[in-house]
PDBQT receptor file of N, H, CA, C and O in Angstrom, charges set to zero:
ATOM      1  N   MET A   1      45.227 -63.875 -21.451  1.00  0.00    +0.000 N 
ATOM      2  CA  MET A   1      45.096 -63.282 -22.788  1.00  0.00    +0.000 C 
ATOM      3  C   MET A   1      46.511 -63.026 -22.903  1.00  0.00    +0.000 C 
ATOM      4  O   MET A   1      47.308 -62.906 -21.973  1.00  0.00    +0.000 OA
ATOM      5  N   THR A   2      46.790 -62.941 -24.406  1.00  0.00    +0.000 N 
ATOM      6  H   THR A   2      46.142 -63.039 -25.162  1.00  0.00    +0.000 HD
ATOM      7  CA  THR A   2      48.171 -62.891 -24.777  1.00  0.00    +0.000 C 
ATOM      8  C   THR A   2      48.224 -61.151 -24.778  1.00  0.00    +0.000 C 
ATOM      9  O   THR A   2      47.259 -60.409 -24.596  1.00  0.00    +0.000 OA
ATOM     10  N   SER A   3      49.478 -60.795 -25.008  1.00  0.00    +0.000 N 
ATOM     11  H   SER A   3      50.262 -61.398 -25.155  1.00  0.00    +0.000 HD
ATOM     12  CA  SER A   3      49.952 -59.534 -24.797  1.00  0.00    +0.000 C 
ATOM     13  C   SER A   3      49.551 -58.667 -26.436  1.00  0.00    +0.000 C 
ATOM     14  O   SER A   3      49.296 -57.483 -26.658  1.00  0.00    +0.000 OA
ATOM     15  N   THR A   4      49.635 -59.781 -27.297  1.00  0.00    +0.000 N 
ATOM     16  H   THR A   4      49.841 -60.743 -27.117  1.00  0.00    +0.000 HD
ATOM     17  CA  THR A   4      49.013 -59.536 -28.770  1.00  0.00    +0.000 C 
ATOM     18  C   THR A   4      47.556 -58.711 -28.830  1.00  0.00    +0.000 C 
ATOM     19  O   THR A   4      47.258 -57.593 -29.250  1.00  0.00    +0.000 OA
ATOM     20  N   ILE A   5      46.754 -59.845 -28.183  1.00  0.00    +0.000 N 
ATOM     21  H   ILE A   5      46.996 -60.753 -27.842  1.00  0.00    +0.000 HD
ATOM     22  CA  ILE A   5      45.239 -59.562 -27.999  1.00  0.00    +0.000 C 
ATOM     23  C   ILE A   5      45.164 -58.344 -27.208  1.00  0.00    +0.000 C 
ATOM     24  O   ILE A   5      44.240 -57.576 -27.476  1.00  0.00    +0.000 OA
ATOM     25  N   GLN A   6      45.887 -58.067 -26.381  1.00  0.00    +0.000 N 
ATOM     26  H   GLN A   6      46.637 -58.691 -26.164  1.00  0.00    +0.000 HD
ATOM     27  CA  GLN A   6      45.526 -56.814 -25.322  1.00  0.00    +0.000 C 
ATOM     28  C   GLN A   6      45.881 -55.697 -26.227  1.00  0.00    +0.000 C 
ATOM     29  O   GLN A   6      45.178 -54.691 -26.318  1.00  0.00    +0.000 OA
ATOM     30  N   THR A   7      47.038 -55.889 -26.937  1.00  0.00    +0.000 N 
ATOM     31  H   THR A   7      47.609 -56.707 -26.863  1.00  0.00    +0.000 HD
ATOM     32  CA  THR A   7      47.514 -54.597 -27.499  1.00  0.00    +0.000 C 
ATOM     33  C   THR A   7      46.408 -53.958 -28.794  1.00  0.00    +0.000 C 
ATOM     34  O   THR A   7      46.240 -52.851 -29.305  1.00  0.00    +0.000 OA
ATOM     35  N   THR A   8      45.788 -55.352 -28.975  1.00  0.00    +0.000 N 
ATOM     36  H   THR A   8      45.925 -56.251 -28.560  1.00  0.00    +0.000 HD
ATOM     37  CA  THR A   8      45.025 -54.852 -30.567  1.00  0.00    +0.000 C 
ATOM     38  C   THR A   8      43.830 -54.507 -29.820  1.00  0.00    +0.000 C 
ATOM     39  O   THR A   8      43.304 -53.577 -30.432  1.00  0.00    +0.000 OA
ATOM     40  N   LEU A   9      43.213 -54.774 -28.896  1.00  0.00    +0.000 N 
ATOM     41  H   LEU A   9      43.640 -55.530 -28.399  1.00  0.00    +0.000 HD
ATOM     42  CA  LEU A   9      42.154 -54.255 -27.960  1.00  0.00    +0.000 C 
ATOM     43  C   LEU A   9      42.324 -52.827 -27.472  1.00  0.00    +0.000 C 
ATOM     44  O   LEU A   9      41.414 -52.004 -27.380  1.00  0.00    +0.000 OA
ATOM     45  N   PHE A  10      43.686 -52.624 -27.150  1.00  0.00    +0.000 N 
ATOM     46  H   PHE A  10      44.425 -53.293 -27.225  1.00  0.00    +0.000 HD
ATOM     47  CA  PHE A  10      43.700 -51.008 -26.717  1.00  0.00    +0.000 C 
ATOM     48  C   PHE A  10      43.860 -50.212 -27.867  1.00  0.00    +0.000 C 
ATOM     49  O   PHE A  10      43.553 -49.028 -27.737  1.00  0.00    +0.000 OA
ATOM     50  N   ILE A  11      44.296 -50.615 -29.031  1.00  0.00    +0.000 N 
ATOM     51  H   ILE A  11      44.546 -51.577 -29.136  1.00  0.00    +0.000 HD
ATOM     52  CA  ILE A  11      44.222 -49.878 -30.044  1.00  0.00    +0.000 C 
ATOM     53  C   ILE A  11      42.996 -49.420 -30.564  1.00  0.00    +0.000 C 
ATOM     54  O   ILE A  11      42.651 -48.277 -30.862  1.00  0.00    +0.000 OA
ATOM     55  N   ALA A  12      42.177 -50.873 -30.648  1.00  0.00    +0.000 N 
ATOM     56  H   ALA A  12      42.458 -51.802 -30.405  1.00  0.00    +0.000 HD
ATOM     57  CA  ALA A  12      40.693 -50.797 -30.960  1.00  0.00    +0.000 C 
ATOM     58  C   ALA A  12      40.179 -49.522 -30.233  1.00  0.00    +0.000 C 
ATOM     59  O   ALA A  12      39.838 -48.495 -30.821  1.00  0.00    +0.000 OA
ATOM     60  N   THR A  13      40.161 -49.712 -28.824  1.00  0.00    +0.000 N 
ATOM     61  H   THR A  13      40.438 -50.546 -28.346  1.00  0.00    +0.000 HD
ATOM     62  CA  THR A  13      39.611 -48.612 -28.051  1.00  0.00    +0.000 C 
ATOM     63  C   THR A  13      39.841 -47.299 -28.384  1.00  0.00    +0.000 C 
ATOM     64  O   THR A  13      39.031 -46.372 -28.386  1.00  0.00    +0.000 OA
ATOM     65  N   ILE A  14      41.084 -47.292 -28.683  1.00  0.00    +0.000 N 
ATOM     66  H   ILE A  14      41.742 -48.045 -28.681  1.00  0.00    +0.000 HD
ATOM     67  CA  ILE A  14      41.669 -45.577 -29.001  1.00  0.00    +0.000 C 
ATOM     68  C   ILE A  14      41.017 -45.171 -30.066  1.00  0.00    +0.000 C 
ATOM     69  O   ILE A  14      40.694 -43.993 -30.219  1.00  0.00    +0.000 OA
ATOM     70  N   GLY A  15      40.734 -46.184 -30.985  1.00  0.00    +0.000 N 
ATOM     71  H   GLY A  15      40.996 -47.141 -30.861  1.00  0.00    +0.000 HD
ATOM     72  CA  GLY A  15      40.212 -45.381 -32.351  1.00  0.00    +0.000 C 
ATOM     73  C   GLY A  15      38.801 -45.529 -32.212  1.00  0.00    +0.000 C 
ATOM     74  O   GLY A  15      38.227 -44.731 -32.953  1.00  0.00    +0.000 OA
ATOM     75  N   ILE A  16      37.888 -46.359 -31.438  1.00  0.00    +0.000 N 
ATOM     76  H   ILE A  16      38.355 -47.006 -30.836  1.00  0.00    +0.000 HD
ATOM     77  CA  ILE A  16      36.664 -46.240 -31.329  1.00  0.00    +0.000 C 
ATOM     78  C   ILE A  16      36.450 -44.764 -30.358  1.00  0.00    +0.000 C 
ATOM     79  O   ILE A  16      35.510 -44.041 -30.689  1.00  0.00    +0.000 OA
ATOM     80  N   VAL A  17      37.167 -44.407 -29.381  1.00  0.00    +0.000 N 
ATOM     81  H   VAL A  17      37.931 -44.994 -29.112  1.00  0.00    +0.000 HD
ATOM     82  CA  VAL A  17      36.874 -43.278 -28.638  1.00  0.00    +0.000 C 
ATOM     83  C   VAL A  17      37.440 -41.970 -29.361  1.00  0.00    +0.000 C 
ATOM     84  O   VAL A  17      37.242 -40.788 -29.081  1.00  0.00    +0.000 OA
ATOM     85  N   GLY A  18      38.147 -42.500 -30.300  1.00  0.00    +0.000 N 
ATOM     86  H   GLY A  18      38.309 -43.461 -30.528  1.00  0.00    +0.000 HD
ATOM     87  CA  GLY A  18      38.569 -41.135 -31.061  1.00  0.00    +0.000 C 
ATOM     88  C   GLY A  18      37.547 -40.677 -32.115  1.00  0.00    +0.000 C 
ATOM     89  O   GLY A  18      37.267 -39.518 -32.421  1.00  0.00    +0.000 OA
ATOM     90  N   ILE A  19      37.072 -41.768 -32.583  1.00  0.00    +0.000 N 
ATOM     91  H   ILE A  19      37.299 -42.709 -32.334  1.00  0.00    +0.000 HD
ATOM     92  CA  ILE A  19      35.852 -41.629 -33.389  1.00  0.00    +0.000 C 
ATOM     93  C   ILE A  19      34.805 -40.803 -32.952  1.00  0.00    +0.000 C 
ATOM     94  O   ILE A  19      34.390 -39.839 -33.596  1.00  0.00    +0.000 OA
ATOM     95  N   PHE A  20      34.321 -41.215 -31.736  1.00  0.00    +0.000 N 
ATOM     96  H   PHE A  20      34.658 -41.999 -31.213  1.00  0.00    +0.000 HD
ATOM     97  CA  PHE A  20      33.200 -40.693 -30.970  1.00  0.00    +0.000 C 
ATOM     98  C   PHE A  20      33.537 -39.083 -30.422  1.00  0.00    +0.000 C 
ATOM     99  O   PHE A  20      32.706 -38.187 -30.275  1.00  0.00    +0.000 OA
ATOM    100  N   ILE A  21      34.959 -39.012 -30.182  1.00  0.00    +0.000 N 
ATOM    101  H   ILE A  21      35.634 -39.740 -30.302  1.00  0.00    +0.000 HD
ATOM    102  CA  ILE A  21      35.213 -37.442 -29.715  1.00  0.00    +0.000 C 
ATOM    103  C   ILE A  21      35.006 -36.502 -31.247  1.00  0.00    +0.000 C 
ATOM    104  O   ILE A  21      34.527 -35.369 -31.221  1.00  0.00    +0.000 OA
ATOM    105  N   PHE A  22      35.450 -37.182 -32.542  1.00  0.00    +0.000 N 
ATOM    106  H   PHE A  22      35.840 -38.103 -32.563  1.00  0.00    +0.000 HD
ATOM    107  CA  PHE A  22      35.556 -36.654 -33.285  1.00  0.00    +0.000 C 
ATOM    108  C   PHE A  22      34.045 -36.149 -33.887  1.00  0.00    +0.000 C 
ATOM    109  O   PHE A  22      33.819 -35.020 -34.322  1.00  0.00    +0.000 OA
ATOM    110  N   MET A  23      33.050 -37.289 -33.803  1.00  0.00    +0.000 N 
ATOM    111  H   MET A  23      33.234 -38.206 -33.450  1.00  0.00    +0.000 HD
ATOM    112  CA  MET A  23      31.669 -37.060 -34.216  1.00  0.00    +0.000 C 
ATOM    113  C   MET A  23      31.014 -36.234 -33.293  1.00  0.00    +0.000 C 
ATOM    114  O   MET A  23      30.131 -35.517 -33.762  1.00  0.00    +0.000 OA
ATOM    115  N   SER A  24      31.238 -36.166 -32.089  1.00  0.00    +0.000 N 
ATOM    116  H   SER A  24      31.955 -36.749 -31.708  1.00  0.00    +0.000 HD
ATOM    117  CA  SER A  24      30.668 -34.910 -31.227  1.00  0.00    +0.000 C 
ATOM    118  C   SER A  24      31.217 -33.754 -31.451  1.00  0.00    +0.000 C 
ATOM    119  O   SER A  24      30.450 -32.830 -31.180  1.00  0.00    +0.000 OA
ATOM    120  N   PHE A  25      32.477 -33.355 -31.929  1.00  0.00    +0.000 N 
ATOM    121  H   PHE A  25      33.100 -34.106 -32.150  1.00  0.00    +0.000 HD
ATOM    122  CA  PHE A  25      32.774 -32.116 -32.005  1.00  0.00    +0.000 C 
ATOM    123  C   PHE A  25      32.277 -31.701 -33.618  1.00  0.00    +0.000 C 
ATOM    124  O   PHE A  25      32.036 -30.559 -34.007  1.00  0.00    +0.000 OA
ATOM    125  N   PHE A  26      32.215 -32.705 -34.261  1.00  0.00    +0.000 N 
ATOM    126  H   PHE A  26      32.411 -33.633 -33.945  1.00  0.00    +0.000 HD
ATOM    127  CA  PHE A  26      31.555 -32.341 -35.708  1.00  0.00    +0.000 C 
ATOM    128  C   PHE A  26      30.061 -31.944 -35.583  1.00  0.00    +0.000 C 
ATOM    129  O   PHE A  26      29.659 -31.108 -36.393  1.00  0.00    +0.000 OA
ATOM    130  N   TYR A  27      29.187 -32.436 -34.672  1.00  0.00    +0.000 N 
ATOM    131  H   TYR A  27      29.513 -33.115 -34.015  1.00  0.00    +0.000 HD
ATOM    132  CA  TYR A  27      27.995 -32.157 -34.584  1.00  0.00    +0.000 C 
ATOM    133  C   TYR A  27      27.772 -30.918 -33.761  1.00  0.00    +0.000 C 
ATOM    134  O   TYR A  27      26.842 -30.169 -34.061  1.00  0.00    +0.000 OA
ATOM    135  N   LEU A  28      28.750 -30.588 -32.502  1.00  0.00    +0.000 N 
ATOM    136  H   LEU A  28      29.505 -31.197 -32.259  1.00  0.00    +0.000 HD
ATOM    137  CA  LEU A  28      28.529 -29.249 -31.997  1.00  0.00    +0.000 C 
ATOM    138  C   LEU A  28      29.009 -28.443 -33.192  1.00  0.00    +0.000 C 
ATOM    139  O   LEU A  28      28.427 -27.360 -33.126  1.00  0.00    +0.000 OA
ATOM    140  N   ILE A  29      29.797 -28.476 -34.243  1.00  0.00    +0.000 N 
ATOM    141  H   ILE A  29      30.269 -29.356 -34.297  1.00  0.00    +0.000 HD
ATOM    142  CA  ILE A  29      30.258 -27.332 -34.958  1.00  0.00    +0.000 C 
ATOM    143  C   ILE A  29      28.828 -27.256 -35.939  1.00  0.00    +0.000 C 
ATOM    144  O   ILE A  29      28.563 -26.158 -36.428  1.00  0.00    +0.000 OA
ATOM    145  N   ILE A  30      28.048 -28.247 -36.181  1.00  0.00    +0.000 N 
ATOM    146  H   ILE A  30      28.263 -29.139 -35.783  1.00  0.00    +0.000 HD
ATOM    147  CA  ILE A  30      26.878 -28.280 -37.213  1.00  0.00    +0.000 C 
ATOM    148  C   ILE A  30      25.825 -27.449 -36.296  1.00  0.00    +0.000 C 
ATOM    149  O   ILE A  30      25.180 -26.568 -36.864  1.00  0.00    +0.000 OA
ATOM    150  N   LEU A  31      25.647 -27.643 -35.131  1.00  0.00    +0.000 N 
ATOM    151  H   LEU A  31      26.171 -28.359 -34.670  1.00  0.00    +0.000 HD
ATOM    152  CA  LEU A  31      24.609 -26.929 -34.136  1.00  0.00    +0.000 C 
ATOM    153  C   LEU A  31      24.925 -25.264 -34.494  1.00  0.00    +0.000 C 
ATOM    154  O   LEU A  31      24.164 -24.423 -34.971  1.00  0.00    +0.000 OA
ATOM    155  N   ALA A  32      26.243 -25.154 -34.099  1.00  0.00    +0.000 N 
ATOM    156  H   ALA A  32      26.862 -25.837 -33.711  1.00  0.00    +0.000 HD
ATOM    157  CA  ALA A  32      26.905 -23.918 -34.151  1.00  0.00    +0.000 C 
ATOM    158  C   ALA A  32      26.403 -22.966 -35.713  1.00  0.00    +0.000 C 
ATOM    159  O   ALA A  32      25.750 -21.924 -35.755  1.00  0.00    +0.000 OA
ATOM    160  N   LEU A  33      26.833 -23.566 -36.581  1.00  0.00    +0.000 N 
ATOM    161  H   LEU A  33      27.364 -24.414 -36.547  1.00  0.00    +0.000 HD
ATOM    162  CA  LEU A  33      26.407 -23.262 -37.864  1.00  0.00    +0.000 C 
ATOM    163  C   LEU A  33      25.020 -23.015 -38.201  1.00  0.00    +0.000 C 
ATOM    164  O   LEU A  33      24.661 -22.135 -38.983  1.00  0.00    +0.000 OA
ATOM    165  N   ASP A  34      24.224 -23.839 -37.573  1.00  0.00    +0.000 N 
ATOM    166  H   ASP A  34      24.515 -24.554 -36.937  1.00  0.00    +0.000 HD
ATOM    167  CA  ASP A  34      22.802 -23.780 -37.549  1.00  0.00    +0.000 C 
ATOM    168  C   ASP A  34      22.519 -22.650 -37.061  1.00  0.00    +0.000 C 
ATOM    169  O   ASP A  34      21.997 -21.870 -37.858  1.00  0.00    +0.000 OA
ATOM    170  N   LYS A  35      22.681 -22.291 -36.040  1.00  0.00    +0.000 N 
ATOM    171  H   LYS A  35      23.105 -22.924 -35.393  1.00  0.00    +0.000 HD
ATOM    172  CA  LYS A  35      22.422 -21.283 -34.838  1.00  0.00    +0.000 C 
ATOM    173  C   LYS A  35      22.760 -19.720 -35.484  1.00  0.00    +0.000 C 
ATOM    174  O   LYS A  35      21.973 -18.777 -35.567  1.00  0.00    +0.000 OA
ATOM    175  N   TYR A  36      24.191 -19.771 -35.910  1.00  0.00    +0.000 N 
ATOM    176  H   TYR A  36      24.830 -20.537 -35.843  1.00  0.00    +0.000 HD
ATOM    177  CA  TYR A  36      24.496 -18.459 -36.366  1.00  0.00    +0.000 C 
ATOM    178  C   TYR A  36      24.052 -18.310 -37.812  1.00  0.00    +0.000 C 
ATOM    179  O   TYR A  36      23.978 -17.126 -38.139  1.00  0.00    +0.000 OA
ATOM    180  N   LEU A  37      23.749 -19.138 -38.731  1.00  0.00    +0.000 N 
ATOM    181  H   LEU A  37      23.809 -20.100 -38.465  1.00  0.00    +0.000 HD
ATOM    182  CA  LEU A  37      23.550 -19.034 -40.104  1.00  0.00    +0.000 C 
ATOM    183  C   LEU A  37      22.316 -19.866 -40.057  1.00  0.00    +0.000 C 
ATOM    184  O   LEU A  37      22.565 -21.058 -40.236  1.00  0.00    +0.000 OA
ATOM    185  N   PRO A  38      21.192 -19.618 -39.887  1.00  0.00    +0.000 N 
ATOM    186  CA  PRO A  38      19.613 -20.179 -40.306  1.00  0.00    +0.000 C 
ATOM    187  C   PRO A  38      19.699 -20.121 -41.508  1.00  0.00    +0.000 C 
ATOM    188  O   PRO A  38      20.474 -19.447 -42.186  1.00  0.00    +0.000 OA
ATOM    189  N   TYR A  39      18.543 -21.148 -41.965  1.00  0.00    +0.000 N 
ATOM    190  H   TYR A  39      17.914 -21.696 -41.414  1.00  0.00    +0.000 HD
ATOM    191  CA  TYR A  39      18.429 -21.420 -43.103  1.00  0.00    +0.000 C 
ATOM    192  C   TYR A  39      17.058 -20.498 -43.358  1.00  0.00    +0.000 C 
ATOM    193  O   TYR A  39      16.029 -20.565 -42.685  1.00  0.00    +0.000 OA
ATOM    194  N   GLN A  40      17.323 -19.555 -44.583  1.00  0.00    +0.000 N 
ATOM    195  H   GLN A  40      18.159 -19.500 -45.129  1.00  0.00    +0.000 HD
ATOM    196  CA  GLN A  40      16.412 -18.701 -45.059  1.00  0.00    +0.000 C 
ATOM    197  C   GLN A  40      15.676 -19.072 -46.512  1.00  0.00    +0.000 C 
ATOM    198  O   GLN A  40      16.236 -19.064 -47.609  1.00  0.00    +0.000 OA
ATOM    199  N   GLU A  41      14.363 -19.381 -46.258  1.00  0.00    +0.000 N 
ATOM    200  H   GLU A  41      13.908 -19.388 -45.367  1.00  0.00    +0.000 HD
ATOM    201  CA  GLU A  41      13.890 -19.718 -47.555  1.00  0.00    +0.000 C 
ATOM    202  C   GLU A  41      13.990 -18.696 -48.963  1.00  0.00    +0.000 C 
ATOM    203  O   GLU A  41      13.538 -17.554 -48.894  1.00  0.00    +0.000 OA
ATOM    204  N   GLU A  42      14.470 -19.088 -49.935  1.00  0.00    +0.000 N 
ATOM    205  H   GLU A  42      14.838 -20.017 -49.991  1.00  0.00    +0.000 HD
ATOM    206  CA  GLU A  42      14.678 -18.325 -51.005  1.00  0.00    +0.000 C 
ATOM    207  C   GLU A  42      13.063 -17.924 -51.762  1.00  0.00    +0.000 C 
ATOM    208  O   GLU A  42      12.135 -18.728 -51.848  1.00  0.00    +0.000 OA
ATOM    209  N   LYS A  43      13.039 -16.601 -52.218  1.00  0.00    +0.000 N 
ATOM    210  H   LYS A  43      13.793 -15.947 -52.149  1.00  0.00    +0.000 HD
ATOM    211  CA  LYS A  43      12.010 -16.213 -52.801  1.00  0.00    +0.000 C 
ATOM    212  C   LYS A  43      11.679 -16.860 -54.308  1.00  0.00    +0.000 C 
ATOM    213  O   LYS A  43      12.562 -17.182 -55.103  1.00  0.00    +0.000 OA
ATOM    214  N   PRO A  44      10.596 -16.959 -54.494  1.00  0.00    +0.000 N 
ATOM    215  CA  PRO A  44      10.601 -17.447 -56.101  1.00  0.00    +0.000 C 
ATOM    216  C   PRO A  44      11.212 -16.373 -56.992  1.00  0.00    +0.000 C 
ATOM    217  O   PRO A  44      11.492 -15.318 -56.422  1.00  0.00    +0.000 OA
ATOM    218  N   THR A  45      11.472 -16.467 -58.331  1.00  0.00    +0.000 N 
ATOM    219  H   THR A  45      11.245 -17.324 -58.795  1.00  0.00    +0.000 HD
ATOM    220  CA  THR A  45      12.001 -15.696 -59.085  1.00  0.00    +0.000 C 
ATOM    221  C   THR A  45      11.042 -14.593 -59.562  1.00  0.00    +0.000 C 
ATOM    222  O   THR A  45      11.496 -13.493 -59.880  1.00  0.00    +0.000 OA
ATOM    223  N   GLU A  46       9.814 -14.844 -59.616  1.00  0.00    +0.000 N 
ATOM    224  H   GLU A  46       9.445 -15.737 -59.358  1.00  0.00    +0.000 HD
ATOM    225  CA  GLU A  46       8.660 -13.940 -59.992  1.00  0.00    +0.000 C 
ATOM    226  C   GLU A  46       8.573 -12.443 -58.942  1.00  0.00    +0.000 C 
ATOM    227  O   GLU A  46       8.488 -11.306 -59.408  1.00  0.00    +0.000 OA
ATOM    228  N   GLU A  47       8.618 -12.779 -57.438  1.00  0.00    +0.000 N 
ATOM    229  H   GLU A  47       8.686 -13.703 -57.059  1.00  0.00    +0.000 HD
ATOM    230  CA  GLU A  47       8.569 -12.045 -56.789  1.00  0.00    +0.000 C 
ATOM    231  C   GLU A  47       9.826 -11.060 -56.506  1.00  0.00    +0.000 C 
ATOM    232  O   GLU A  47       9.773  -9.893 -56.119  1.00  0.00    +0.000 OA
ATOM    233  N   PHE A  48      11.005 -11.862 -56.811  1.00  0.00    +0.000 N 
ATOM    234  H   PHE A  48      11.048 -12.810 -57.126  1.00  0.00    +0.000 HD
ATOM    235  CA  PHE A  48      12.211 -11.169 -56.924  1.00  0.00    +0.000 C 
ATOM    236  C   PHE A  48      12.327 -10.231 -57.874  1.00  0.00    +0.000 C 
ATOM    237  O   PHE A  48      12.967  -9.213 -57.614  1.00  0.00    +0.000 OA
ATOM    238  N   MET A  49      11.824 -10.379 -58.939  1.00  0.00    +0.000 N 
ATOM    239  H   MET A  49      11.304 -11.206 -59.150  1.00  0.00    +0.000 HD
ATOM    240  CA  MET A  49      11.581  -9.553 -60.315  1.00  0.00    +0.000 C 
ATOM    241  C   MET A  49      10.863  -8.406 -60.170  1.00  0.00    +0.000 C 
ATOM    242  O   MET A  49      11.215  -7.323 -60.637  1.00  0.00    +0.000 OA
ATOM    243  N   GLU A  50       9.348  -8.701 -59.211  1.00  0.00    +0.000 N 
ATOM    244  H   GLU A  50       9.063  -9.581 -58.831  1.00  0.00    +0.000 HD
ATOM    245  CA  GLU A  50       8.621  -7.492 -59.055  1.00  0.00    +0.000 C 
ATOM    246  C   GLU A  50       9.176  -6.616 -57.875  1.00  0.00    +0.000 C 
ATOM    247  O   GLU A  50       9.033  -5.394 -57.837  1.00  0.00    +0.000 OA
ATOM    248  N   GLU A  51       9.705  -7.222 -57.090  1.00  0.00    +0.000 N 
ATOM    249  H   GLU A  51       9.821  -8.215 -57.121  1.00  0.00    +0.000 HD
ATOM    250  CA  GLU A  51      10.662  -6.078 -56.201  1.00  0.00    +0.000 C 
ATOM    251  C   GLU A  51      11.877  -5.243 -57.046  1.00  0.00    +0.000 C 
ATOM    252  O   GLU A  51      12.235  -4.147 -56.614  1.00  0.00    +0.000 OA
ATOM    253  N   ILE A  52      12.395  -5.725 -58.077  1.00  0.00    +0.000 N 
ATOM    254  H   ILE A  52      12.104  -6.615 -58.427  1.00  0.00    +0.000 HD
ATOM    255  CA  ILE A  52      13.301  -5.193 -58.419  1.00  0.00    +0.000 C 
ATOM    256  C   ILE A  52      12.603  -3.993 -59.500  1.00  0.00    +0.000 C 
ATOM    257  O   ILE A  52      13.112  -2.895 -59.727  1.00  0.00    +0.000 OA
ATOM    258  N   SER A  53      11.571  -4.407 -59.974  1.00  0.00    +0.000 N 
ATOM    259  H   SER A  53      11.157  -5.299 -59.790  1.00  0.00    +0.000 HD
ATOM    260  CA  SER A  53      10.974  -3.304 -61.109  1.00  0.00    +0.000 C 
ATOM    261  C   SER A  53      10.051  -2.414 -59.984  1.00  0.00    +0.000 C 
ATOM    262  O   SER A  53       9.748  -1.331 -60.484  1.00  0.00    +0.000 OA
ATOM    263  N   GLU A  54       9.629  -2.544 -58.880  1.00  0.00    +0.000 N 
ATOM    264  H   GLU A  54       9.875  -3.424 -58.474  1.00  0.00    +0.000 HD
ATOM    265  CA  GLU A  54       9.166  -1.688 -58.075  1.00  0.00    +0.000 C 
ATOM    266  C   GLU A  54      10.255  -0.670 -57.583  1.00  0.00    +0.000 C 
ATOM    267  O   GLU A  54      10.183   0.559 -57.582  1.00  0.00    +0.000 OA
ATOM    268  N   SER A  55      11.054  -1.299 -57.258  1.00  0.00    +0.000 N 
ATOM    269  H   SER A  55      11.113  -2.297 -57.258  1.00  0.00    +0.000 HD
ATOM    270  CA  SER A  55      12.173  -0.328 -56.534  1.00  0.00    +0.000 C 
ATOM    271  C   SER A  55      13.058   0.744 -57.601  1.00  0.00    +0.000 C 
ATOM    272  O   SER A  55      13.616   1.783 -57.247  1.00  0.00    +0.000 OA
ATOM    273  N   GLU A  56      13.015   0.210 -58.910  1.00  0.00    +0.000 N 
ATOM    274  H   GLU A  56      12.562  -0.634 -59.197  1.00  0.00    +0.000 HD
ATOM    275  CA  GLU A  56      13.054   1.152 -59.992  1.00  0.00    +0.000 C 
ATOM    276  C   GLU A  56      12.305   2.293 -60.256  1.00  0.00    +0.000 C 
ATOM    277  O   GLU A  56      12.913   3.332 -60.511  1.00  0.00    +0.000 OA
ATOM    278  N   GLU A  57      11.089   2.280 -60.239  1.00  0.00    +0.000 N 
ATOM    279  H   GLU A  57      10.595   1.435 -60.032  1.00  0.00    +0.000 HD
ATOM    280  CA  GLU A  57      10.023   3.170 -60.447  1.00  0.00    +0.000 C 
ATOM    281  C   GLU A  57       9.806   4.302 -59.425  1.00  0.00    +0.000 C 
ATOM    282  O   GLU A  57       8.882   5.101 -59.577  1.00  0.00    +0.000 OA
TER     283      GLU A  57
């Protein structure tokens, strides 16, 4: 193998490994955000308005 091909494969390997490391890190950030900031379903506007009118009385 020529040195040019070896250098090219080395650079490509570094790039691929870098992408996998970044994607793993990004996935862990998403999991942490999902754990500490869970999704809460919003109430419909009608129920929200009823709660406001009840608390004013």
